[in-house]
SERO-4910 file (N, C-alpha, C, O; in steps of 0.05 Angstrom, whole numbers):
BEGIN
 pado doro    nc1    nc2    nc3   cac1   cac2   cac3    cc1    cc2    cc3    oc1    oc2    oc3
  Met    A     17    -24      0      0      0      0     17     25      0     36     27     16
  Ala    A     11     44    -17     27     69    -19     26     83      8      7     80     23
  Gln    A     48     97     14     50    111     40     60    139     37     72    146     16
  Gln    A     55    155     57     63    183     57     85    188     78     82    178    100
  Val    A    106    202     69    128    208     87    137    237     83    127    251     65
  Arg    A    155    246    100    167    272     96    191    271     77    205    251     75
  Gly    A    194    293     61    217    294     44    225    323     39    208    341     40
  Val    A    251    327     33    261    354     28    260    359     -2    273    345    -18
  Val    A    244    379    -10    239    385    -39    250    412    -47    247    432    -32
  Ala    A    263    413    -70    271    438    -82    250    445   -102    248    433   -123
  Pro    A    233    466    -96    210    472   -113    217    485   -139    202    482   -159
  Gly    A    238    501   -140    245    516   -164    273    526   -163    286    526   -141
  Lys    A    284    536   -185    312    544   -187    319    565   -166    307    587   -166
  Gly    A    339    559   -149    348    578   -130    330    583   -106    337    599    -89
  Gln    A    308    570   -105    289    573    -83    297    556    -59    308    534    -62
  Pro    A    293    566    -35    299    550    -11    284    524    -11    262    522    -21
  Val    A    297    503     -1    284    477      1    263    478     23    264    495     41
  Arg    A    244    459     22    224    458     43    215    429     46    218    412     28
  Ile    A    205    423     70    196    396     76    167    393     66    150    409     73
  Glu    A    162    373     50    136    367     39    128    338     46    145    322     52
  Thr    A    102    333     45     92    306     47     94    294     19     84    305     -1
  Ile    A    106    271     17    109    258     -9     97    230     -8     96    217     12
  Asn    A     88    221    -32     76    195    -34     96    175    -45    109    180    -65
  Ile    A     99    152    -31    117    131    -38    101    107    -47     87     95    -31
  Pro    A    102     99    -73     86     76    -82     99     50    -72    122     49    -65
  Asp    A     83     29    -72     94      3    -66    114     -4    -88    111      4   -111
  Pro    A    136    -19    -81    156    -25   -101    145    -44   -123    131    -64   -117
  Gly    A    151    -37   -147    144    -53   -170    166    -73   -176    185    -75   -161
  Pro    A    164    -87   -198    185   -106   -206    213    -92   -207    216    -71   -219
  Gly    A    232   -105   -194    259    -94   -194    263    -70   -176    284    -57   -178
  Glu    A    244    -63   -159    246    -39   -142    247    -46   -113    240    -69   -105
  Ala    A    255    -27    -96    255    -30    -67    248     -4    -54    255     18    -64
  Val    A    234     -6    -31    230     17    -14    249     15     10    251     -6     23
  Val    A    264     36     15    284     36     35    277     57     57    271     80     51
  Gln    A    278     48     82    275     67    104    302     80    109    321     67    117
  Val    A    303    106    103    329    120    104    336    126    133    320    135    149
  Gln    A    361    120    140    371    126    167    389    150    169    390    164    189
  Ala    A    404    154    147    422    177    147    428    185    118    428    168    100
  Cys    A    432    211    113    438    220     86    456    245     87    448    265    100
  Gly    A    479    244     74    497    266     74    488    289     56    474    284     36
  Val    A    495    313     63    489    337     47    513    342     28    534    349     37
  Cys    A    508    337      2    529    338    -18    526    362    -36    504    373    -39
  His    A    548    371    -48    548    394    -67    529    388    -90    517    407   -100
  Thr    A    526    363    -97    508    357   -120    479    364   -114    465    373   -131
  Asp    A    471    361    -88    444    369    -81    440    399    -84    419    408    -93
  Leu    A    461    414    -77    460    443    -81    459    450   -111    445    469   -119
  His    A    474    435   -127    473    440   -156    444    435   -167    435    450   -184
  Tyr    A    431    414   -157    403    410   -165    386    433   -157    370    443   -174
  Arg    A    388    443   -133    372    465   -124    376    490   -141    357    505   -146
  Glu    A    401    494   -150    408    518   -165    402    514   -195    408    532   -211
  Gly    A    392    491   -203    386    486   -231    411    480   -247    410    481   -272
  Gly    A    432    472   -234    457    466   -248    459    438   -260    477    433   -275
  Ile    A    440    421   -254    439    394   -265    419    393   -289    427    387   -311
  Asn    A    394    400   -283    374    404   -304    351    420   -292    353    428   -269
  Asp    A    330    423   -307    308    440   -297    283    424   -292    260    434   -294
  Glu    A    286    398   -284    263    381   -280    252    383   -252    249    363   -238
  Phe    A    247    408   -243    235    413   -217    206    403   -216    193    400   -236
  Pro    A    197    396   -191    211    397   -165    228    372   -161    222    350   -171
  Phe    A    250    376   -147    269    355   -141    264    345   -112    260    361    -94
  Leu    A    266    319   -108    268    307    -82    298    303    -78    310    286    -90
  Leu    A    310    319    -60    339    319    -57    349    296    -39    333    282    -26
  Gly    A    375    294    -38    389    274    -22    395    248    -37    378    237    -51
  His    A    420    240    -35    428    215    -49    451    200    -36    457    178    -45
  Glu    A    463    211    -16    487    199     -3    478    185     22    481    196     44
  Ala    A    466    162     20    449    152     42    453    122     48    463    107     32
  Ala    A    444    116     73    444     88     82    417     83     96    406    102    108
  Gly    A    408     59     96    383     53    110    376     23    109    393      6    102
  Ile    A    352     17    116    342    -11    118    321    -16     96    302     -1     93
  Val    A    325    -37     81    305    -45     61    279    -52     75    279    -70     93
  Glu    A    258    -39     67    231    -44     80    216    -65     64    204    -83     75
  Ser    A    216    -62     37    201    -80     20    213    -81     -7    227    -62    -15
  Val    A    209   -102    -22    219   -105    -49    198   -114    -68    178   -126    -59
  Gly    A    201   -109    -93    182   -117   -114    189   -144   -125    208   -157   -117
  Ala    A    173   -152   -145    176   -178   -158    203   -180   -171    213   -161   -183
  Gly    A    215   -203   -169    240   -209   -183    265   -199   -170    287   -203   -180
  Val    A    263   -187   -146    286   -177   -133    299   -199   -116    287   -211    -99
  Thr    A    325   -204   -122    339   -225   -108    364   -214    -94    375   -227    -76
  Glu    A    374   -191   -102    400   -181    -91    398   -171    -62    417   -171    -47
  Val    A    374   -161    -54    370   -152    -27    342   -162    -17    325   -169    -33
  Ala    A    339   -161     10    314   -170     21    306   -152     44    324   -138     55
  Pro    A    281   -151     52    272   -134     74    290   -140     99    295   -163    106
  Gly    A    298   -118    112    315   -121    136    344   -116    130    360   -113    149
  Asp    A    353   -117    105    381   -113     98    389    -84    103    374    -66     96
  Phe    A    413    -81    114    425    -54    117    440    -48     91    458    -63     83
  Val    A    434    -26     78    445    -20     51    455      8     49    445     26     63
  Val    A    475     12     32    483     38     22    471     42     -5    472     24    -22
  Leu    A    459     65    -10    447     71    -35    467     81    -55    485     96    -48
  Asn    A    465     73    -80    484     82   -100    468     92   -125    445     84   -129
  Trp    A    481    109   -140    466    120   -163    475    109   -190    470    120   -211
  Arg    A    489     86   -189    497     72   -214    490     42   -212    507     26   -207
  Ala    A    464     36   -214    456      8   -214    463     -4   -241    450      3   -262
  Val    A    483    -21   -242    493    -31   -268    473    -50   -280    458    -65   -266
  Cys    A    472    -51   -307    452    -67   -321    461    -96   -325    445   -114   -327
  Gly    A    488   -100   -328    498   -127   -333    497   -135   -362    506   -157   -369
  Gln    A    485   -118   -379    480   -127   -407    492   -108   -428    494   -116   -451
  Cys    A    500    -84   -420    510    -65   -440    538    -73   -449    550    -92   -438
  Arg    A    549    -59   -469    575    -66   -479    598    -64   -458    617    -79   -459
  Ala    A    596    -45   -439    616    -42   -418    614    -66   -399    634    -78   -392
  Cys    A    590    -73   -391    586    -95   -373    595   -122   -386    609   -138   -373
  Leu    A    589   -126   -411    596   -150   -424    626   -153   -430    636   -175   -434
  Arg    A    640   -130   -429    669   -130   -432    683   -133   -405    707   -132   -403
  Gly    A    667   -137   -384    679   -140   -357    686   -114   -344    704   -114   -326
  Arg    A    674    -92   -352    679    -66   -341    653    -53   -331    646    -32   -340
  Pro    A    640    -66   -312    613    -56   -304    614    -29   -291    593    -15   -290
  Trp    A    637    -20   -281    639      7   -269    636     28   -290    632     52   -283
  Tyr    A    637     21   -315    632     40   -337    604     36   -349    598     47   -370
  Cys    A    587     21   -336    560     14   -347    547     38   -361    545     60   -349
  Phe    A    538     33   -385    526     54   -402    495     54   -400    482     70   -414
  Asn    A    485     37   -384    455     35   -382    446     32   -354    429     15   -348
  Thr    A    457     48   -336    448     47   -308    419     56   -306    409     71   -323
  His    A    405     47   -285    377     52   -284    367     59   -256    381     54   -236
  Asn    A    343     71   -255    330     78   -230    303     65   -229    295     50   -247
  Ala    A    288     71   -207    261     61   -205    244     70   -228    246     93   -237
  Ala    A    226     53   -238    209     60   -260    186     78   -251    177     96   -265
  Gln    A    176     73   -226    154     89   -216    163    115   -205    187    119   -199
  Lys    A    145    134   -203    152    161   -193    141    165   -165    118    157   -159
  Met    A    156    178   -148    146    189   -123    133    216   -129    142    229   -148
  Thr    A    113    224   -114     98    248   -121     93    265    -96     96    255    -73
  Leu    A     86    290   -101     75    307    -79     46    298    -74     35    282    -88
  Glu    A     34    309    -53      7    301    -46    -13    306    -68    -33    292    -71
  Asp    A     -8    328    -85    -27    334   -106    -22    318   -132    -35    323   -152
  Gly    A     -3    299   -130      3    282   -154     26    292   -171     33    278   -190
  Thr    A     38    315   -165     60    326   -180     84    306   -178     92    299   -156
  Glu    A     94    298   -201    116    279   -201    142    292   -191    148    315   -199
  Leu    A    157    278   -175    183    288   -165    206    276   -181    205    253   -190
  Ser    A    227    292   -184    252    282   -196    271    276   -173    282    295   -162
  Pro    A    277    251   -167    295    245   -145    324    251   -153    333    243   -174
  Ala    A    339    264   -135    367    270   -141    382    245   -146    383    226   -130
  Leu    A    396    244   -169    411    221   -178    395    195   -176    406    173   -171
  Gly    A    369    197   -180    351    174   -180    347    162   -152    339    139   -150
  Ile    A    353    177   -131    351    167   -104    331    182    -87    311    170    -78
  Gly    A    336    208    -82    317    224    -66    316    214    -37    295    204    -28
  Ala    A    338    218    -22    340    205      4    338    225     27    342    217     50
  Phe    A    333    251     22    326    268     44    296    264     50    279    281     47
  Ala    A    290    240     59    263    231     64    263    208     83    283    194     86
  Asp    A    240    205     96    238    182    115    242    156    101    253    137    112
  Lys    A    231    154     76    233    130     60    236    139     31    228    161     23
  Thr    A    248    122     14    250    128    -14    247    103    -31    252     81    -21
  Leu    A    239    107    -56    236     85    -75    259     85    -94    264    106   -107
  Val    A    273     63    -97    296     61   -115    295     35   -131    280     17   -124
  Ala    A    312     33   -151    316      7   -164    332    -10   -144    350     -1   -131
  Ala    A    325    -36   -143    338    -54   -124    368    -54   -128    383    -58   -109
  Gly    A    377    -51   -153    406    -50   -159    420    -27   -147    444    -26   -147
  Gln    A    405     -7   -138    417     16   -125    422     11    -95    432     29    -81
  Cys    A    415    -12    -85    419    -20    -57    442    -39    -55    442    -60    -68
  Thr    A    462    -31    -40    486    -49    -36    487    -57     -7    490    -40     11
  Lys    A    484    -83     -2    484    -93     26    512    -91     38    531   -100     25
  Val    A    514    -80     62    539    -79     76    535    -87    105    512    -92    114
  Asp    A    557    -90    120    556    -99    148    540    -79    165    546    -55    165
  Ala    A    519    -88    178    502    -71    194    515    -60    219    503    -44    233
  Ala    A    540    -69    225    554    -58    248    563    -29    243    570    -15    262
  Ala    A    564    -21    218    573      6    211    551     27    218    528     21    214
  Lys    A    559     50    228    540     71    233    528     82    207    543     86    188
  Pro    A    502     86    206    490     96    181    501    122    171    505    126    147
  Glu    A    508    141    190    518    167    181    545    164    168    553    182    153
  Val    A    560    143    174    586    138    162    582    122    136    594    129    115
  Ala    A    567    101    137    563     83    114    552     98     90    560     94     68
  Gly    A    533    116     95    520    131     74    539    148     57    534    153     34
  Leu    A    561    157     69    580    174     55    593    160     31    602    173     13
  Leu    A    593    133     32    604    118      9    586    121    -15    594    114    -37
  Gly    A    561    130    -10    543    132    -32    550    153    -53    539    152    -75
  Cys    A    567    172    -46    575    192    -66    603    203    -61    622    192    -72
  Gly    A    605    225    -45    630    240    -44    654    225    -35    675    227    -48
  Val    A    652    210    -13    675    196     -3    684    174    -23    708    171    -28
  Met    A    665    160    -35    672    140    -55    685    153    -79    703    142    -91
  Ala    A    675    176    -87    686    190   -110    716    196   -106    732    192   -124
  Gly    A    723    206    -82    750    213    -76    768    188    -73    790    187    -84
  Leu    A    759    169    -56    774    144    -53    779    131    -80    801    122    -86
  Gly    A    758    129    -96    760    116   -121    777    130   -141    791    118   -157
  Ala    A    777    157   -140    794    173   -158    824    166   -154    839    164   -173
  Ala    A    831    161   -129    859    153   -123    864    124   -129    883    117   -142
  Ile    A    847    107   -118    852     78   -119    845     66   -146    860     51   -157
  Asn    A    820     72   -155    811     59   -180    821     73   -205    833     60   -223
  Thr    A    815     99   -207    822    113   -232    851    120   -233    864    114   -254
  Gly    A    862    131   -212    891    138   -212    909    115   -208    933    116   -214
  Gln    A    898     93   -198    914     69   -192    940     75   -177    961     65   -184
  Val    A    937     91   -156    960     98   -139    971     72   -128    957     54   -119
  Gly    A    998     70   -129   1011     46   -120   1030     51    -97   1035     74    -90
  Arg    A   1041     30    -86   1060     33    -64   1084     49    -73   1096     44    -93
  Gly    A   1091     69    -56   1115     85    -62   1110    109    -81   1128    124    -86
  Asp    A   1086    112    -92   1080    134   -110   1080    161    -95   1076    162    -71
  Thr    A   1084    181   -111   1080    209   -101   1053    218   -113   1047    214   -136
  Val    A   1037    231    -96   1010    239   -103   1006    268    -94   1014    276    -72
  Ala    A    993    283   -111    984    310   -104    954    311   -107    943    301   -127
  Val    A    940    324    -88    911    327    -90    905    357    -89    911    370    -69
  Ile    A    893    367   -110    887    395   -112    857    399   -105    840    390   -120
  Gly    A    852    413    -83    825    416    -73    819    396    -52    816    372    -58
  Cys    A    817    404    -27    814    385     -5    788    388     11    788    387     35
  Gly    A    766    392     -4    740    390      8    734    360     13    753    344     16
  Gly    A    709    353     14    702    325     20    713    305      1    724    285     10
  Val    A    711    310    -25    721    291    -45    752    291    -45    764    269    -45
  Gly    A    764    314    -44    794    315    -44    805    302    -19    825    288    -20
  Ala    A    793    307      4    802    295     29    800    264     27    818    250     37
  Ala    A    779    255     14    776    226     11    798    215     -8    808    193     -5
  Ala    A    806    231    -28    828    223    -46    854    221    -31    870    203    -36
  Val    A    858    239    -12    882    237      5    881    211     21    901    197     22
  Leu    A    858    205     33    855    180     48    860    156     30    872    136     38
  Gly    A    849    157      6    853    135    -13    882    131    -21    891    108    -22
  Ala    A    896    153    -25    925    151    -32    940    138     -9    959    122    -13
  Arg    A    933    146     16    946    134     39    940    104     41    958     88     46
  Leu    A    915     97     36    907     69     37    922     52     16    929     29     21
  Ala    A    928     65     -7    941     51    -29    972     49    -25    985     35    -40
  Gly    A    982     62     -4   1011     60      1   1028     82    -11   1052     78    -14
  Ala    A   1017    105    -18   1033    126    -29   1054    135     -9   1049    136     15
  Ala    A   1078    141    -19   1100    149     -2   1098    178      5   1106    186     27
  Lys    A   1088    194    -12   1087    223     -8   1060    233    -18   1053    228    -41
  Ile    A   1045    247     -2   1018    257     -9   1018    287     -4   1020    295     19
  Ile    A   1014    303    -25   1015    332    -23    987    343    -26    975    340    -47
  Ala    A    977    355     -5    950    367     -5    952    397    -13    969    411     -2
  Val    A    935    405    -32    936    433    -41    908    445    -38    888    434    -46
  Asp    A    907    469    -25    882    482    -22    887    511    -14    910    519     -8
  Leu    A    866    528    -14    868    555     -5    861    559     24    867    579     36
  Asp    A    849    539     36    838    540     63    855    524     82    858    499     79
  Glu    A    866    537    102    884    523    121    868    502    137    880    482    145
  Arg    A    842    506    141    827    486    155    826    460    140    828    438    151
  Lys    A    822    462    114    821    438     97    848    425     95    850    400     95
  Leu    A    869    441     95    896    429     94    902    415    120    915    394    120
  Ala    A    892    426    143    896    412    168    882    385    169    893    366    179
  Thr    A    858    385    158    843    360    157    857    340    139    858    316    146
  Ala    A    867    349    116    882    331     98    906    319    112    912    296    107
  Ser    A    919    335    128    942    324    143    934    302    162    948    282    165
  Glu    A    911    306    175    901    286    194    894    260    180    896    238    191
  Leu    A    886    263    154    878    239    139    901    226    124    897    205    112
  Gly    A    925    237    125    947    224    113    965    240     95    985    230     85
  Ala    A    959    266     90    977    282     74   1003    286     88   1004    292    112
  Thr    A   1025    282     74   1052    286     85   1061    314     82   1079    323     98
  His    A   1051    329     63   1058    357     58   1033    372     50   1014    361     40
  Thr    A   1033    398     55   1011    415     47   1022    440     33   1044    449     38
  Val    A   1006    450     14   1012    474     -1    988    492     -1    967    485    -10
  Asn    A    992    516     10    971    536      9    973    551    -18    993    565    -24
  Ala    A    953    547    -35    954    558    -63    954    588    -64    960    600    -85
  Glu    A    947    601    -42    948    630    -41    976    640    -36    982    664    -41
  Glu    A    993    623    -25   1019    632    -16   1042    621    -33   1065    629    -29
  Ala    A   1036    602    -51   1057    590    -66   1047    583    -94   1024    579    -99
  Asp    A   1066    581   -113   1060    572   -140   1057    541   -137   1075    527   -130
  Val    A   1033    532   -144   1026    504   -139   1044    485   -154   1054    466   -143
  Val    A   1049    491   -180   1065    473   -196   1093    471   -186   1105    450   -183
  Glu    A   1105    495   -180   1132    495   -170   1134    482   -142   1154    468   -137
  Ala    A   1114    486   -126   1115    474    -99   1114    443   -101   1129    430    -87
  Val    A   1097    433   -118   1095    404   -121   1120    392   -132   1130    372   -123
  Arg    A   1132    406   -152   1157    397   -163   1179    397   -143   1195    378   -141
  Glu    A   1180    418   -127   1201    420   -106   1199    397    -86   1220    387    -77
  Leu    A   1175    389    -81   1171    367    -61   1175    339    -73   1174    319    -59
  Thr    A   1179    338    -99   1182    312   -113   1208    311   -129   1209    299   -150
  Gly    A   1228    324   -118   1255    322   -131   1257    337   -157   1275    331   -173
  Gly    A   1238    355   -162   1238    371   -186   1223    358   -209   1221    369   -231
  Phe    A   1211    335   -204   1198    320   -226   1168    324   -229   1158    325   -251
  Gly    A   1155    327   -207   1126    327   -207   1115    301   -195   1131    282   -192
  Ala    A   1090    300   -189   1078    276   -176   1071    255   -196   1066    260   -220
  Asp    A   1072    230   -187   1064    208   -205   1034    209   -212   1026    204   -234
  Val    A   1018    217   -192    989    220   -196    980    246   -184    987    253   -161
  Val    A    965    262   -200    953    287   -189    923    285   -192    913    281   -214
  Val    A    909    287   -169    880    287   -169    870    315   -168    876    330   -149
  Glu    A    854    323   -188    842    350   -189    814    348   -179    796    337   -192
  Ala    A    809    358   -155    783    355   -142    768    381   -140    751    385   -122
  Val    A    774    400   -158    761    426   -158    742    428   -182    719    436   -179
  Gly    A    752    421   -205    735    422   -229    736    450   -243    715    459   -252
  Arg    A    759    462   -243    762    488   -257    786    487   -276    805    472   -271
  Pro    A    785    502   -298    807    501   -317    834    509   -305    854    497   -312
  Glu    A    834    528   -287    859    537   -275    872    515   -259    896    511   -260
  Thr    A    856    502   -243    867    481   -226    874    456   -243    893    441   -236
  Tyr    A    859    451   -264    866    428   -281    893    434   -295    910    415   -297
  Glu    A    898    458   -303    924    465   -315    946    461   -295    968    451   -302
  Gln    A    941    469   -270    961    464   -249    967    434   -246    990    425   -244
  Ala    A    946    418   -246    949    389   -244    965    378   -267    982    361   -263
  Phe    A    959    388   -291    973    378   -315   1003    382   -313   1019    365   -320
  Tyr    A   1011    406   -304   1039    412   -303   1053    404   -277   1077    404   -275
  Ala    A   1037    396   -257   1048    388   -232   1054    358   -232   1065    347   -212
  Arg    A   1047    343   -253   1052    315   -254   1079    309   -267   1089    326   -283
  Asp    A   1090    287   -261   1115    278   -273   1110    270   -302   1088    265   -310
  Leu    A   1132    269   -318   1130    258   -345   1118    230   -343   1126    214   -326
  Ala    A   1099    224   -360   1085    198   -361   1068    194   -336   1060    171   -330
  Gly    A   1063    215   -321   1046    214   -297   1017    214   -305   1010    215   -329
  Thr    A   1000    214   -285    971    212   -289    957    236   -276    962    243   -253
  Val    A    939    248   -291    920    268   -280    893    256   -278    883    244   -298
  Val    A    880    259   -255    853    248   -252    835    272   -245    838    286   -225
  Leu    A    815    277   -262    795    298   -258    771    286   -244    757    270   -256
  Val    A    767    293   -219    743    284   -205    726    308   -196    702    304   -190
  Gly    A    737    332   -196    721    356   -192    702    360   -215    708    354   -238
  Val    A    678    370   -209    657    372   -230    656    401   -241    650    420   -227
  Pro    A    663    404   -267    662    431   -279    633    438   -286    615    422   -286
  Thr    A    630    464   -293    604    473   -302    604    474   -333    626    475   -345
  Pro    A    581    475   -346    580    471   -375    595    492   -391    605    486   -413
  Glu    A    598    516   -381    611    537   -396    641    537   -395    654    552   -410
  Met    A    653    520   -378    682    520   -375    696    508   -399    687    488   -410
  Lys    A    718    521   -407    735    511   -429    763    508   -420    773    522   -402
  Leu    A    777    489   -432    805    483   -425    822    487   -449    816    477   -471
  Glu    A    845    501   -446    863    505   -469    891    497   -460    902    509   -441
  Leu    A    903    478   -473    930    469   -467    945    466   -494    933    458   -514
  Pro    A    971    472   -494    987    467   -519    986    438   -526    994    421   -509
  Leu    A    977    431   -549    975    403   -557   1003    389   -556   1005    366   -551
  Leu    A   1024    405   -562   1051    393   -561   1058    384   -533   1071    364   -529
  Asp    A   1048    399   -513   1054    391   -485   1038    366   -478   1048    348   -464
  Val    A   1013    364   -488    997    340   -483   1011    316   -495   1012    294   -483
  Phe    A   1022    319   -519   1037    298   -532   1064    292   -518   1070    269   -513
  Gly    A   1078    313   -513   1106    310   -504   1109    300   -476   1129    288   -469
  Arg    A   1089    305   -459   1091    297   -431   1081    268   -427   1087    256   -406
  Gly    A   1067    257   -446   1059    229   -444   1040    225   -421   1027    244   -411
  Gly    A   1038    200   -412   1021    194   -389    992    193   -396    984    189   -419
  Ser    A    975    197   -375    947    193   -378    932    217   -366    939    228   -345
  Leu    A    911    226   -381    892    246   -371    865    232   -369    853    225   -389
  Lys    A    856    228   -344    832    212   -339    811    229   -325    817    247   -310
  Ser    A    786    221   -330    764    231   -314    753    209   -296    752    186   -305
  Ser    A    745    216   -272    736    196   -253    707    202   -246    701    222   -233
  Trp    A    689    185   -255    661    189   -250    652    169   -228    652    145   -233
  Tyr    A    645    179   -205    638    162   -182    661    145   -173    658    123   -163
  Gly    A    686    155   -178    709    140   -170    713    114   -184    726     95   -174
  Asp    A    700    112   -208    702     86   -224    696     63   -205    709     42   -207
  Cys    A    676     66   -188    671     45   -168    651     25   -179    635     31   -197
  Leu    A    652      1   -168    632    -19   -171    621    -24   -144    633    -37   -127
  Pro    A    597    -13   -138    587    -14   -110    587    -41    -98    595    -44    -74
  Ser    A    579    -62   -112    578    -89   -101    606    -99    -93    608   -116    -75
  Arg    A    626    -89   -105    654    -96    -98    666    -78    -77    678    -87    -58
  Asp    A    662    -51    -81    676    -32    -65    663    -25    -38    677    -22    -18
  Phe    A    637    -22    -37    624    -14    -12    629    -34     11    637    -25     32
  Pro    A    624    -60      7    628    -78     29    658    -79     38    663    -81     62
  Met    A    676    -77     19    704    -78     25    712    -53     42    727    -56     61
  Leu    A    703    -30     34    710     -5     49    697     -5     76    709      5     95
  Ile    A    673    -15     78    660    -16    105    675    -35    123    679    -30    147
  Asp    A    685    -58    112    701    -76    128    727    -62    138    734    -66    161
  Leu    A    740    -47    120    764    -33    128    757    -13    150    773     -9    169
  Tyr    A    735      1    148    726     20    169    722      5    196    732     15    216
  Leu    A    709    -17    195    703    -32    220    729    -44    232    730    -49    256
  Gln    A    749    -48    216    775    -57    226    792    -34    236    814    -39    247
  Gly    A    783     -9    234    798     14    243    819     22    224    838     37    231
  Arg    A    818     14    199    838     20    179    830     42    159    846     50    143
  Leu    A    805     52    162    795     72    144    778     92    160    756     85    169
  Asp    A    789    116    164    776    135    183    754    150    169    758    173    160
  Leu    A    731    138    166    708    151    154    694    170    174    681    189    165
  Asp    A    698    165    200    686    183    219    695    212    216    680    231    222
  Ala    A    719    216    206    731    242    203    715    260    184    717    284    185
  Phe    A    699    248    167    684    263    147    658    274    158    646    292    146
  Val    A    648    264    180    623    273    191    627    297    209    635    294    232
  Ser    A    623    321    199    628    345    214    605    350    234    610    360    256
  Glu    A    581    343    227    558    347    244    535    329    235    534    322    212
  Thr    A    517    323    254    492    309    247    470    329    251    470    344    271
  Ile    A    450    329    233    429    349    234    402    335    229    400    311    224
  Gly    A    381    351    230    354    341    225    345    347    196    359    362    182
  Leu    A    323    337    188    313    340    161    307    370    155    309    378    132
  Gly    A    300    385    176    294    413    171    318    431    170    316    456    167
  Asp    A    342    420    172    367    436    173    383    436    147    405    445    146
  Val    A    371    425    126    386    421    101    394    448     89    416    451     79
  Glu    A    376    467     89    382    493     77    406    506     91    423    518     78
  Ala    A    406    505    118    428    516    133    454    501    127    476    513    127
  Ala    A    452    475    123    476    459    117    487    467     90    512    466     86
  Phe    A    470    474     70    481    484     45    498    508     49    519    511     36
  Glu    A    490    526     66    505    550     71    532    544     84    553    555     76
  Lys    A    532    526    103    558    518    116    576    505     95    600    511     95
  Met    A    565    488     78    581    475     58    593    495     38    616    493     31
  His    A    577    515     31    585    535     12    609    551     23    627    559      7
  His    A    610    555     48    631    571     61    654    553     70    673    563     82
  Gly    A    653    527     65    675    510     72    677    504    102    699    497    111
  Asp    A    655    507    116    656    503    145    654    473    153    659    467    176
  Val    A    646    456    135    642    428    141    653    410    119    654    418     96
  Leu    A    661    386    126    666    366    105    640    353     97    633    352     73
  Arg    A    624    345    117    598    334    112    579    340    136    585    333    159
  Ser    A    556    352    129    534    351    148    517    327    140    513    322    117
  Val    A    508    312    160    493    287    154    466    288    168    464    292    193
  Val    A    445    285    153    418    284    163    413    257    176    417    236    163
  Leu    A    404    257    201    396    232    214    366    231    214    353    251    221
  Leu    A    354    208    208    325    205    207    316    184    227    292    178    229
***
C-alpha cells in the first residue's frame, strides 16, 4: 500500500528547500522501498537546487544515504527486507557493452526506479541522482541498494554513496595509486580529502595536499597528507615539483573542477604521470592546453566518475576496512542534523565550514 512520508523538496531554481509530504508507491518489479537512516548533504544536491543539473523541478533531494530495506518488488533477489544497505546512483545493467566486456563500473545503461514518487497533489518528483533520500523513505531500483555490514553507523556508511567514494575511487581505482607513489591532491573538500585518504590506503610514499583554506589542509594532514601547499601563498606547480625532486607527482588528483586548477594538475605531474579529474566543472568552462605539451609529456589524462567504483565490490570492502579501524570515515562527519536543517547545511558547505553535514532520520 502506498504511504506518505516527509521529504526535502527543491520547488524551483534557487528557491529555498522545504519539507513536503510525499507519496511513496509500493515497489514494482525490480524496485525496493528503503527506510532512510542517514543522508549526507552533498554539493550535488545544491547543484540540483540551483538548476545546475537540469530544470526538471521539483526535485526530491538527497542521495548519499544508508538505511534498511523495507520491502521489495517482484523479481528482486539481490536484497531482502531487513538488509542494511548503502544507496548508489549507478545500478549496473549487466548487459551493455561495458558490462559484457567485464567493465561494469563504466556501465552505459544504469537505471533507477520506474515508478515516480509524487507530492500530495500528484506532481511527479525528480529524485536527485535517482535516489531522493532526504526523506523518511524512498523508492529506488533494487540494484541501487548495496548490502553492507550492519555494524557500521548509518551516518558513516552513507557517505560511500557519493562524495567519499568519488575521492577514494579517484585515487585507488582511476589513478591506480601504488605503493611508493607520489601523489598531489588539488582541492581538499570532502572529495579531495577522501582522495588523500585513498592515496594513503594505497601506500603512497608522499601525499601533497593543495588548497586555499588552512582548515582543509589541516584535515588533509590528519587523513594522511605528508605535505601541504597553500595555493594563495605558493606557486602550486613549483611547490609540487620541489617536493618531488623537481619531477612532479606520479598521480595528481584534481578535485576542484576548474580550468585553472586542471592546468596546475597537468603541469604538476611527472612525465608519463597521471592526471585524474574528479572535480565537477560547469557547462561553460573551457580548457586550453598546448597540444605539443599533451603529446610530449605522455602519461594519462583521466576523468573519474563516481570514483570508477563498482558498488557491489567496493562498498562492502570499504565498510570492512572501516570496522577494522583501517579507514577513518568518521573524520568526514562534521555534524549530524535534522531534516529541517538542510538549507542551513548548504550555507555551511558553501563557506567550507564542514566536510559533511549528515541528516539523521
